C-alpha positions, 0 to 999 in steps of 0.5 A: 300975421293976423290972417294966419291966426284966423285961418288956423282957428277957422280950420281947427273949428270945423270938425272933419265929417266921417262917413257913417258905417251905415252909409258906407254899407249902403253905398257898397251894397248898391254898387255890388247890386249894380255890378250883379245886375250888369253881369246878369244882363250880359249873361242873359242877353249878350252871351252866346249860349250856342252856335251851329249850322242848320241846313234846309230849304228857305221858306221865307224871310220877312221884315216885321215889327211894330217899333223895332223892324227885324228880319225873321225867317224860316228854314224847312229841314227835311228829315227821315223820321216821320209822324205817320207811316209812309211820310217824310217828316220835316222840322222848321227852324225859325230865326232872326237876322241882324244884318241887312245884307244877309237878309236881302240875299235870303229874300232874293233866294227864297226856295233855295237850299241853304246852310246857315250859321247861327248864334243862340242866345238865352233870351231875345231883345226887341231890336235883335228879333223874335227868336233866340237864334240869330243867323250871322252867316250864309255858308252855302246856297244851292238849288233845292234837290228835286228828289226831296220835293 
């Protein structure tokens, strides 16, 4: 019986601590800021901004980087518009490749004509490559048209 009295008086003697409104405000603000930062990082670095297909002659594919070794490539797109009279203009499409298998196929077939599917991101990540364009699929590969060369 004495134990019951001690436990009730001890429990009654300890005041219940309430969190202050300011601490609650700081915690909620911190959580909202963390959530907004997460949404921003996803939006800027992981959300696909665009996707499409580029066609042209593969100029090169290389593996380079100081810490993160990434595959980088260049596709020469033949065009009709030119900067000077009597010449055919061309545009280049620089891209990065995440997949080792796609990079190896492209490396072995440099100089051939390709149709490459790519994804475009808003910003680059060091482990994804130097460009915002990431090639994720080879649609077709053929020998280049000799009339264009």
